[in-house]
VMD Tcl script that builds the backbone (N, CA, C; Angstrom):
set m [mol new atoms 456]
animate dup $m
set s [atomselect $m all]
$s set {name element resname resid chain x y z} {
  {N N MET 1 A 63.285 76.923 142.192}
  {CA C MET 1 A 64.044 77.086 142.431}
  {C C MET 1 A 66.357 76.282 141.791}
  {N N ILE 2 A 64.992 75.366 141.232}
  {CA C ILE 2 A 65.969 74.812 140.153}
  {C C ILE 2 A 66.139 75.073 138.848}
  {N N HIS 3 A 64.903 75.469 138.096}
  {CA C HIS 3 A 65.113 75.897 136.928}
  {C C HIS 3 A 66.405 77.507 137.286}
  {N N PHE 4 A 66.053 78.085 138.230}
  {CA C PHE 4 A 67.058 78.543 138.112}
  {C C PHE 4 A 68.244 79.033 138.195}
  {N N ILE 5 A 68.897 77.375 138.683}
  {CA C ILE 5 A 70.147 77.377 139.202}
  {C C ILE 5 A 70.325 76.634 137.378}
  {N N ARG 6 A 69.356 75.846 136.855}
  {CA C ARG 6 A 69.891 75.566 135.188}
  {C C ARG 6 A 69.859 76.156 134.854}
  {N N LEU 7 A 68.844 77.313 134.674}
  {CA C LEU 7 A 69.257 78.662 133.495}
  {C C LEU 7 A 70.491 79.321 133.052}
  {N N ALA 8 A 70.766 79.339 134.751}
  {CA C ALA 8 A 72.135 79.755 135.150}
  {C C ALA 8 A 73.296 79.130 134.816}
  {N N ALA 9 A 73.147 77.833 134.244}
  {CA C ALA 9 A 74.096 77.425 134.310}
  {C C ALA 9 A 73.998 77.225 132.284}
  {N N VAL 10 A 73.289 76.899 132.032}
  {CA C VAL 10 A 73.034 77.303 131.137}
  {C C VAL 10 A 74.163 78.453 130.276}
  {N N ILE 11 A 73.204 79.629 130.912}
  {CA C ILE 11 A 74.046 81.478 130.214}
  {C C ILE 11 A 75.796 81.135 130.538}
  {N N GLY 12 A 75.548 80.185 131.513}
  {CA C GLY 12 A 77.416 80.614 132.469}
  {C C GLY 12 A 77.846 79.789 131.102}
  {N N LEU 13 A 77.472 78.821 130.240}
  {CA C LEU 13 A 78.074 77.824 129.040}
  {C C LEU 13 A 77.948 79.016 128.534}
  {N N ALA 14 A 77.019 79.208 127.838}
  {CA C ALA 14 A 77.118 80.078 126.826}
  {C C ALA 14 A 77.822 81.030 126.649}
  {N N VAL 15 A 77.946 82.419 127.395}
  {CA C VAL 15 A 79.334 82.610 128.119}
  {C C VAL 15 A 80.132 82.377 127.486}
  {N N ALA 16 A 80.658 81.173 128.013}
  {CA C ALA 16 A 82.108 80.578 128.008}
  {C C ALA 16 A 82.839 80.260 126.746}
  {N N LEU 17 A 81.601 79.600 125.818}
  {CA C LEU 17 A 81.868 79.547 124.574}
  {C C LEU 17 A 81.790 80.680 123.537}
  {N N PHE 18 A 81.501 81.629 124.077}
  {CA C PHE 18 A 81.657 83.076 123.296}
  {C C PHE 18 A 83.026 83.906 123.825}
  {N N VAL 19 A 83.139 83.896 124.676}
  {CA C VAL 19 A 84.290 84.252 125.579}
  {C C VAL 19 A 85.461 83.306 125.552}
  {N N THR 20 A 85.849 82.595 125.463}
  {CA C THR 20 A 87.254 81.313 125.477}
  {C C THR 20 A 87.122 81.146 123.751}
  {N N PRO 21 A 89.084 82.038 123.601}
  {CA C PRO 21 A 89.152 81.147 122.855}
  {C C PRO 21 A 89.253 79.612 121.953}
  {N N ASP 22 A 88.902 79.432 120.984}
  {CA C ASP 22 A 88.360 77.978 120.594}
  {C C ASP 22 A 89.374 77.906 119.376}
  {N N ALA 23 A 90.705 77.211 119.888}
  {CA C ALA 23 A 91.053 76.167 118.419}
  {C C ALA 23 A 90.800 76.154 117.503}
  {N N SER 24 A 89.276 75.734 117.050}
  {CA C SER 24 A 88.412 74.907 116.252}
  {C C SER 24 A 88.297 76.002 115.356}
  {N N PHE 25 A 87.792 77.589 116.135}
  {CA C PHE 25 A 87.743 78.952 115.520}
  {C C PHE 25 A 89.245 79.033 114.471}
  {N N ALA 26 A 90.029 79.181 114.773}
  {CA C ALA 26 A 91.627 79.739 114.244}
  {C C ALA 26 A 91.091 78.905 112.796}
  {N N GLU 27 A 91.408 77.413 113.260}
  {CA C GLU 27 A 91.316 76.170 112.233}
  {C C GLU 27 A 89.920 76.857 110.722}
  {N N GLY 28 A 89.285 77.830 110.910}
  {CA C GLY 28 A 88.119 77.947 110.185}
  {C C GLY 28 A 88.591 78.908 109.447}
  {N N TYR 29 A 89.425 79.568 109.771}
  {CA C TYR 29 A 90.229 81.251 108.695}
  {C C TYR 29 A 90.399 80.520 108.196}
  {N N GLY 30 A 91.711 78.973 108.578}
  {CA C GLY 30 A 93.003 78.742 107.243}
  {C C GLY 30 A 94.011 79.709 107.651}
  {N N LYS 31 A 94.960 79.078 106.987}
  {CA C LYS 31 A 96.373 80.502 106.656}
  {C C LYS 31 A 95.599 81.715 105.416}
  {N N GLN 32 A 96.083 82.960 106.433}
  {CA C GLN 32 A 96.180 84.091 105.841}
  {C C GLN 32 A 97.651 85.123 106.079}
  {N N LYS 33 A 97.227 85.800 104.167}
  {CA C LYS 33 A 98.501 87.260 104.091}
  {C C LYS 33 A 97.972 88.069 104.263}
  {N N VAL 34 A 97.910 89.432 105.125}
  {CA C VAL 34 A 97.785 90.385 105.328}
  {C C VAL 34 A 97.933 91.635 104.512}
  {N N VAL 35 A 97.900 92.804 104.260}
  {CA C VAL 35 A 98.570 94.019 104.809}
  {C C VAL 35 A 97.806 94.451 105.061}
  {N N TYR 36 A 98.384 95.500 105.913}
  {CA C TYR 36 A 97.176 96.972 106.526}
  {C C TYR 36 A 98.272 97.898 105.819}
  {N N HIS 37 A 97.395 98.771 105.640}
  {CA C HIS 37 A 97.867 99.496 105.321}
  {C C HIS 37 A 97.818 101.319 106.182}
  {N N ILE 38 A 98.614 102.244 106.815}
  {CA C ILE 38 A 98.039 102.986 107.104}
  {C C ILE 38 A 99.150 104.482 106.741}
  {N N ASN 39 A 98.126 105.681 106.294}
  {CA C ASN 39 A 98.745 106.861 105.593}
  {C C ASN 39 A 97.995 107.847 106.090}
  {N N TYR 40 A 97.408 107.872 107.294}
  {CA C TYR 40 A 96.306 108.880 108.230}
  {C C TYR 40 A 97.486 109.022 109.214}
  {N N LEU 41 A 97.044 109.963 109.225}
  {CA C LEU 41 A 97.392 110.960 111.294}
  {C C LEU 41 A 97.130 110.503 112.250}
  {N N GLY 42 A 97.010 110.204 113.409}
  {CA C GLY 42 A 96.850 108.973 114.700}
  {C C GLY 42 A 95.302 110.021 114.885}
  {N N GLY 43 A 95.253 110.885 115.017}
  {CA C GLY 43 A 94.703 112.021 116.097}
  {C C GLY 43 A 94.555 112.581 117.789}
  {N N GLU 44 A 94.116 112.961 118.442}
  {CA C GLU 44 A 94.853 113.483 119.289}
  {C C GLU 44 A 94.619 111.937 120.215}
  {N N ASN 45 A 95.253 111.833 121.270}
  {CA C ASN 45 A 96.723 110.598 121.585}
  {C C ASN 45 A 96.965 109.601 120.793}
  {N N ASP 46 A 96.587 109.650 119.755}
  {CA C ASP 46 A 96.835 108.629 118.525}
  {C C ASP 46 A 96.508 107.739 118.389}
  {N N LYS 47 A 94.725 107.927 118.707}
  {CA C LYS 47 A 93.680 107.487 119.316}
  {C C LYS 47 A 93.481 106.409 117.615}
  {N N ALA 48 A 93.463 107.697 115.893}
  {CA C ALA 48 A 93.266 106.096 115.197}
  {C C ALA 48 A 94.539 105.199 115.023}
  {N N TYR 49 A 95.946 105.095 115.320}
  {CA C TYR 49 A 96.910 104.093 115.273}
  {C C TYR 49 A 96.413 103.096 116.264}
  {N N ARG 50 A 96.476 103.627 117.445}
  {CA C ARG 50 A 96.119 102.516 118.869}
  {C C ARG 50 A 94.795 101.720 118.613}
  {N N GLY 51 A 93.621 102.684 117.425}
  {CA C GLY 51 A 92.497 101.111 117.123}
  {C C GLY 51 A 93.526 100.478 116.377}
  {N N ALA 52 A 94.057 100.772 114.723}
  {CA C ALA 52 A 94.373 99.986 114.104}
  {C C ALA 52 A 95.155 98.846 114.695}
  {N N MET 53 A 96.066 99.288 115.067}
  {CA C MET 53 A 96.988 98.139 116.249}
  {C C MET 53 A 96.454 97.302 116.977}
  {N N ARG 54 A 95.160 97.384 117.460}
  {CA C ARG 54 A 94.031 97.182 118.456}
  {C C ARG 54 A 93.661 96.063 117.237}
  {N N ASN 55 A 93.028 96.271 115.694}
  {CA C ASN 55 A 92.745 95.335 115.032}
  {C C ASN 55 A 93.606 94.410 114.686}
  {N N ILE 56 A 95.107 94.809 114.503}
  {CA C ILE 56 A 96.095 93.507 114.282}
  {C C ILE 56 A 95.782 92.730 115.164}
  {N N GLN 57 A 96.069 92.518 116.336}
  {CA C GLN 57 A 96.239 92.370 117.627}
  {C C GLN 57 A 94.629 91.603 117.721}
  {N N ASN 58 A 93.911 91.733 117.299}
  {CA C ASN 58 A 92.802 91.573 117.336}
  {C C ASN 58 A 92.334 89.549 115.688}
  {N N HIS 59 A 93.012 90.736 114.928}
  {CA C HIS 59 A 93.027 89.654 114.288}
  {C C HIS 59 A 93.784 87.993 114.231}
  {N N ILE 60 A 95.070 88.987 115.055}
  {CA C ILE 60 A 95.762 87.690 115.221}
  {C C ILE 60 A 95.318 86.957 116.383}
  {N N ASN 61 A 94.511 87.250 117.133}
  {CA C ASN 61 A 93.992 86.915 117.909}
  {C C ASN 61 A 92.937 84.959 117.798}
  {N N ALA 62 A 92.307 86.132 116.340}
  {CA C ALA 62 A 91.120 85.053 115.536}
  {C C ALA 62 A 91.491 84.563 115.843}
  {N N VAL 63 A 92.630 84.633 114.559}
  {CA C VAL 63 A 93.187 83.592 113.223}
  {C C VAL 63 A 94.386 82.427 113.603}
  {N N GLY 64 A 95.164 82.702 114.875}
  {CA C GLY 64 A 95.999 81.896 115.701}
  {C C GLY 64 A 97.818 83.027 114.674}
  {N N VAL 65 A 98.741 83.274 115.549}
  {CA C VAL 65 A 99.800 83.706 114.885}
  {C C VAL 65 A 100.621 82.704 114.370}
  {N N GLU 66 A 100.243 81.616 113.915}
  {CA C GLU 66 A 100.370 80.403 112.940}
  {C C GLU 66 A 99.775 81.048 111.906}
  {N N ASN 67 A 98.998 81.119 111.671}
  {CA C ASN 67 A 97.865 81.247 110.677}
  {C C ASN 67 A 98.637 82.494 110.163}
  {N N VAL 68 A 98.903 83.243 109.956}
  {CA C VAL 68 A 99.142 84.252 109.910}
  {C C VAL 68 A 99.974 85.122 109.364}
  {N N ASP 69 A 100.343 86.244 108.862}
  {CA C ASP 69 A 101.910 86.816 107.913}
  {C C ASP 69 A 101.419 87.747 107.253}
  {N N ILE 70 A 100.952 88.835 108.455}
  {CA C ILE 70 A 100.490 90.417 108.538}
  {C C ILE 70 A 102.084 91.571 107.840}
  {N N LYS 71 A 101.830 92.071 107.415}
  {CA C LYS 71 A 102.585 92.782 107.448}
  {C C LYS 71 A 102.084 94.171 106.954}
  {N N VAL 72 A 102.834 96.024 107.317}
  {CA C VAL 72 A 101.938 96.881 107.684}
  {C C VAL 72 A 102.996 97.931 106.843}
  {N N VAL 73 A 101.579 98.707 106.001}
  {CA C VAL 73 A 102.196 99.580 104.459}
  {C C VAL 73 A 102.907 100.849 105.308}
  {N N LEU 74 A 103.234 101.553 106.090}
  {CA C LEU 74 A 103.677 103.124 106.114}
  {C C LEU 74 A 104.265 103.993 105.228}
  {N N HIS 75 A 103.097 105.209 105.056}
  {CA C HIS 75 A 103.204 106.141 103.978}
  {C C HIS 75 A 102.934 107.288 104.481}
  {N N GLY 76 A 103.378 108.920 104.125}
  {CA C GLY 76 A 102.790 109.588 103.962}
  {C C GLY 76 A 102.524 109.858 105.216}
  {N N ASN 77 A 101.136 110.522 105.875}
  {CA C ASN 77 A 100.629 110.902 107.167}
  {C C ASN 77 A 101.021 109.469 108.294}
  {N N GLY 78 A 101.082 108.057 107.332}
  {CA C GLY 78 A 100.767 107.370 108.508}
  {C C GLY 78 A 102.445 106.662 109.204}
  {N N VAL 79 A 103.488 107.643 108.626}
  {CA C VAL 79 A 104.656 107.300 109.238}
  {C C VAL 79 A 105.073 108.274 110.366}
  {N N SER 80 A 104.028 109.047 110.465}
  {CA C SER 80 A 103.908 110.159 111.612}
  {C C SER 80 A 103.282 109.008 113.399}
  {N N MET 81 A 103.324 107.919 113.145}
  {CA C MET 81 A 103.257 106.484 113.609}
  {C C MET 81 A 104.436 106.330 114.676}
  {N N LEU 82 A 105.158 106.485 113.854}
  {CA C LEU 82 A 106.523 105.835 114.223}
  {C C LEU 82 A 107.106 106.759 114.471}
  {N N LYS 83 A 107.168 107.538 114.372}
  {CA C LYS 83 A 107.396 109.336 115.240}
  {C C LYS 83 A 106.928 109.375 116.499}
  {N N SER 84 A 105.711 109.125 116.032}
  {CA C SER 84 A 105.065 109.360 117.669}
  {C C SER 84 A 105.630 108.119 119.095}
  {N N ALA 85 A 105.384 107.273 118.585}
  {CA C ALA 85 A 106.263 106.090 119.387}
  {C C ALA 85 A 107.460 105.888 119.429}
  {N N LYS 86 A 108.305 107.136 119.263}
  {CA C LYS 86 A 109.469 107.202 120.055}
  {C C LYS 86 A 109.521 107.913 120.939}
  {N N ALA 87 A 108.222 108.721 121.370}
  {CA C ALA 87 A 107.966 109.253 122.728}
  {C C ALA 87 A 107.439 108.626 123.433}
  {N N ASP 88 A 106.348 107.250 123.029}
  {CA C ASP 88 A 105.304 106.886 123.474}
  {C C ASP 88 A 105.684 105.693 124.209}
  {N N ASP 89 A 105.993 105.391 125.460}
  {CA C ASP 89 A 106.506 103.703 126.436}
  {C C ASP 89 A 105.392 103.008 125.562}
  {N N THR 90 A 103.983 103.320 125.515}
  {CA C THR 90 A 102.346 102.748 125.092}
  {C C THR 90 A 102.621 102.242 123.953}
  {N N LEU 91 A 103.082 103.112 122.891}
  {CA C LEU 91 A 102.883 102.631 121.610}
  {C C LEU 91 A 103.596 101.878 121.353}
  {N N GLN 92 A 105.142 101.763 122.018}
  {CA C GLN 92 A 106.061 101.403 121.787}
  {C C GLN 92 A 105.978 99.852 122.325}
  {N N THR 93 A 105.114 99.024 122.960}
  {CA C THR 93 A 104.938 97.804 123.678}
  {C C THR 93 A 103.970 97.745 122.823}
  {N N VAL 94 A 102.804 98.919 121.990}
  {CA C VAL 94 A 101.781 97.257 120.791}
  {C C VAL 94 A 103.226 97.146 119.731}
  {N N ILE 95 A 103.516 98.292 119.315}
  {CA C ILE 95 A 104.494 97.774 118.039}
  {C C ILE 95 A 105.738 96.656 118.508}
  {N N GLY 96 A 106.254 96.822 119.380}
  {CA C GLY 96 A 107.202 95.543 120.444}
  {C C GLY 96 A 106.547 94.159 120.385}
  {N N GLY 97 A 104.900 94.069 120.353}
  {CA C GLY 97 A 104.024 93.117 120.480}
  {C C GLY 97 A 104.564 92.571 119.489}
  {N N LEU 98 A 103.069 93.409 118.701}
  {CA C LEU 98 A 103.149 92.659 117.365}
  {C C LEU 98 A 104.174 92.833 116.417}
  {N N LYS 99 A 105.947 92.839 116.065}
  {CA C LYS 99 A 106.931 92.268 116.146}
  {C C LYS 99 A 106.925 91.212 116.261}
  {N N SER 100 A 106.919 91.049 117.622}
  {CA C SER 100 A 107.456 90.208 118.529}
  {C C SER 100 A 106.347 88.954 117.935}
  {N N GLN 101 A 105.248 89.019 117.450}
  {CA C GLN 101 A 104.308 88.011 116.735}
  {C C GLN 101 A 104.250 88.017 115.423}
  {N N ASN 102 A 105.652 88.631 114.584}
  {CA C ASN 102 A 106.233 88.713 113.540}
  {C C ASN 102 A 105.290 89.592 112.605}
  {N N VAL 103 A 105.679 90.293 113.086}
  {CA C VAL 103 A 104.396 92.332 112.434}
  {C C VAL 103 A 105.687 92.126 111.950}
  {N N THR 104 A 105.635 92.182 110.452}
  {CA C THR 104 A 106.298 93.198 109.508}
  {C C THR 104 A 105.708 94.921 109.815}
  {N N PHE 105 A 106.823 95.874 109.596}
  {CA C PHE 105 A 106.425 97.605 109.558}
  {C C PHE 105 A 107.201 97.450 108.633}
  {N N ASN 106 A 106.589 98.378 107.097}
  {CA C ASN 106 A 107.512 99.083 106.248}
  {C C ASN 106 A 107.021 100.036 106.407}
  {N N VAL 107 A 107.926 100.911 106.492}
  {CA C VAL 107 A 108.095 102.652 105.722}
  {C C VAL 107 A 108.589 102.744 104.859}
  {N N CYS 108 A 108.016 103.855 103.143}
  {CA C CYS 108 A 107.795 103.993 102.378}
  {C C CYS 108 A 109.087 105.321 101.996}
  {N N ASN 109 A 110.032 104.963 101.695}
  {CA C ASN 109 A 111.590 105.257 101.135}
  {C C ASN 109 A 111.421 107.018 100.895}
  {N N ASN 110 A 109.591 106.885 100.014}
  {CA C ASN 110 A 109.795 108.544 99.369}
  {C C ASN 110 A 109.562 109.034 100.119}
  {N N THR 111 A 108.314 108.665 101.214}
  {CA C THR 111 A 108.223 109.687 102.206}
  {C C THR 111 A 109.331 110.478 102.793}
  {N N LEU 112 A 110.188 109.380 103.205}
  {CA C LEU 112 A 110.931 109.595 104.110}
  {C C LEU 112 A 111.582 110.946 103.362}
  {N N VAL 113 A 112.172 110.094 101.827}
  {CA C VAL 113 A 113.256 111.806 101.664}
  {C C VAL 113 A 112.288 112.846 101.570}
  {N N GLY 114 A 110.933 112.515 101.030}
  {CA C GLY 114 A 110.061 113.779 100.785}
  {C C GLY 114 A 109.331 114.825 102.395}
  {N N ARG 115 A 110.105 114.254 102.856}
  {CA C ARG 115 A 109.734 114.921 103.929}
  {C C ARG 115 A 110.708 114.829 105.722}
  {N N LYS 116 A 111.619 114.373 104.786}
  {CA C LYS 116 A 113.289 114.692 105.402}
  {C C LYS 116 A 113.487 114.138 106.572}
  {N N ILE 117 A 112.671 112.615 106.840}
  {CA C ILE 117 A 113.196 111.990 107.510}
  {C C ILE 117 A 114.389 110.936 108.310}
  {N N ASP 118 A 115.008 111.023 109.045}
  {CA C ASP 118 A 115.909 109.895 108.884}
  {C C ASP 118 A 115.501 108.986 109.808}
  {N N TYR 119 A 115.051 107.883 109.328}
  {CA C TYR 119 A 114.642 107.185 109.987}
  {C C TYR 119 A 115.167 106.348 111.567}
  {N N SER 120 A 116.882 106.452 111.279}
  {CA C SER 120 A 117.348 106.115 112.542}
  {C C SER 120 A 117.379 106.740 113.899}
  {N N ASN 121 A 116.313 107.578 112.984}
  {CA C ASN 121 A 117.095 109.398 114.364}
  {C C ASN 121 A 115.223 109.314 114.910}
  {N N ASP 122 A 114.484 109.103 113.766}
  {CA C ASP 122 A 113.288 110.452 113.841}
  {C C ASP 122 A 112.336 109.152 114.104}
  {N N LEU 123 A 112.231 107.289 114.210}
  {CA C LEU 123 A 111.411 107.443 114.482}
  {C C LEU 123 A 111.604 105.619 115.242}
  {N N TYR 124 A 110.431 105.449 115.695}
  {CA C TYR 124 A 110.363 103.820 116.557}
  {C C TYR 124 A 111.530 102.614 115.333}
  {N N ASP 125 A 112.129 101.823 116.056}
  {CA C ASP 125 A 112.696 100.363 115.937}
  {C C ASP 125 A 111.800 100.601 113.984}
  {N N VAL 126 A 112.239 101.142 113.489}
  {CA C VAL 126 A 112.637 100.857 112.267}
  {C C VAL 126 A 114.870 100.755 111.956}
  {N N TRP 127 A 114.586 100.077 110.707}
  {CA C TRP 127 A 115.467 99.644 110.352}
  {C C TRP 127 A 115.945 99.759 108.506}
  {N N GLU 128 A 117.359 99.622 108.646}
  {CA C GLU 128 A 117.362 99.322 106.592}
  {C C GLU 128 A 116.034 98.775 105.904}
  {N N ASP 129 A 116.660 97.469 106.549}
  {CA C ASP 129 A 115.043 95.782 106.033}
  {C C ASP 129 A 114.615 96.798 105.846}
  {N N ASP 130 A 113.557 97.443 106.815}
  {CA C ASP 130 A 111.965 97.798 107.085}
  {C C ASP 130 A 111.608 99.039 105.863}
  {N N ILE 131 A 113.186 99.501 105.447}
  {CA C ILE 131 A 112.547 100.353 104.132}
  {C C ILE 131 A 112.151 100.055 102.640}
  {N N VAL 132 A 111.411 100.293 102.343}
  {CA C VAL 132 A 110.251 100.107 100.528}
  {C C VAL 132 A 110.582 101.218 100.067}
  {N N PRO 133 A 111.092 100.893 98.373}
  {CA C PRO 133 A 111.304 102.094 98.033}
  {C C PRO 133 A 109.659 103.066 97.949}
  {N N SER 134 A 108.939 102.865 97.446}
  {CA C SER 134 A 107.383 103.131 97.412}
  {C C SER 134 A 106.391 102.624 98.175}
  {N N GLY 135 A 105.956 103.213 99.275}
  {CA C GLY 135 A 104.524 102.787 99.941}
  {C C GLY 135 A 103.578 101.753 99.672}
  {N N VAL 136 A 102.912 103.053 97.942}
  {CA C VAL 136 A 101.994 102.196 97.392}
  {C C VAL 136 A 102.690 101.320 96.236}
  {N N ALA 137 A 103.522 101.227 95.974}
  {CA C ALA 137 A 103.925 100.163 94.916}
  {C C ALA 137 A 104.102 99.044 95.546}
  {N N GLU 138 A 104.553 98.741 96.919}
  {CA C GLU 138 A 104.365 98.223 97.838}
  {C C GLU 138 A 103.199 97.424 98.468}
  {N N LEU 139 A 102.354 98.530 98.335}
  {CA C LEU 139 A 100.591 97.605 98.656}
  {C C LEU 139 A 100.328 96.835 97.233}
  {N N SER 140 A 100.760 97.532 96.127}
  {CA C SER 140 A 100.116 97.131 94.945}
  {C C SER 140 A 100.957 95.416 94.746}
  {N N LYS 141 A 102.367 95.148 95.120}
  {CA C LYS 141 A 102.962 93.792 94.968}
  {C C LYS 141 A 102.641 92.584 95.984}
  {N N LEU 142 A 102.445 93.430 97.184}
  {CA C LEU 142 A 101.751 92.377 97.856}
  {C C LEU 142 A 100.264 92.144 97.656}
  {N N GLN 143 A 99.839 92.422 97.169}
  {CA C GLN 143 A 97.909 92.389 96.823}
  {C C GLN 143 A 98.323 91.444 95.567}
  {N N GLN 144 A 99.326 91.057 94.534}
  {CA C GLN 144 A 99.792 90.783 93.557}
  {C C GLN 144 A 100.346 88.970 94.266}
  {N N GLU 145 A 100.475 89.591 95.538}
  {CA C GLU 145 A 101.310 88.317 95.264}
  {C C GLU 145 A 100.082 87.760 97.031}
  {N N GLY 146 A 98.811 87.523 96.947}
  {CA C GLY 146 A 98.069 87.319 97.321}
  {C C GLY 146 A 97.797 87.578 98.999}
  {N N TYR 147 A 98.102 88.918 98.882}
  {CA C TYR 147 A 97.628 89.679 100.623}
  {C C TYR 147 A 96.854 90.027 100.022}
  {N N THR 148 A 95.878 89.915 101.194}
  {CA C THR 148 A 94.298 90.663 101.269}
  {C C THR 148 A 94.674 91.916 101.887}
  {N N TYR 149 A 94.173 93.127 100.692}
  {CA C TYR 149 A 94.586 94.657 101.462}
  {C C TYR 149 A 93.342 94.705 103.329}
  {N N ILE 150 A 93.847 95.344 103.984}
  {CA C ILE 150 A 93.218 96.554 104.825}
  {C C ILE 150 A 92.984 97.574 105.511}
  {N N LYS 151 A 92.751 98.320 105.603}
  {CA C LYS 151 A 93.026 100.084 105.979}
  {C C LYS 151 A 91.660 99.798 107.230}
  {N N PRO 152 A 92.518 100.178 108.004}
  {CA C PRO 152 A 92.186 100.173 109.774}
  {C C PRO 152 A 91.454 100.776 109.248}
}
mol reanalyze $m
mol bondsrecalc $m
mol representation Tube
mol addrep $m
């Protein structure tokens, strides 16, 4: 019986170590600059968009909000995420939560013009400062500035 109790304690400790966030974990990653690229449709129930936003939140959780500078560049079909969010409270909450952790969302002006999208009326929480001339040029610029490219 004592062996069982010891084994249970060891297993409990091991689980706690793997589940509990550890500040030293974040220190091991150091400071990071990352650009997430979204240029695809969200699919049924915006599943792809929700997955991408979950990846970003997991990234922040692992590295620490104070250690990461994250930008999301949306162009082409990716702009549809902010269209969908206009009518989706859950997506609004997720995007708002990321923005509250200093994640910036940049929208391609070429896409807006080409698709006749009015960012102030058609997209969720987009402001003039969020618009970049070209999504792909912005991705290149950010990579030149040392941002790591991720396409979730």
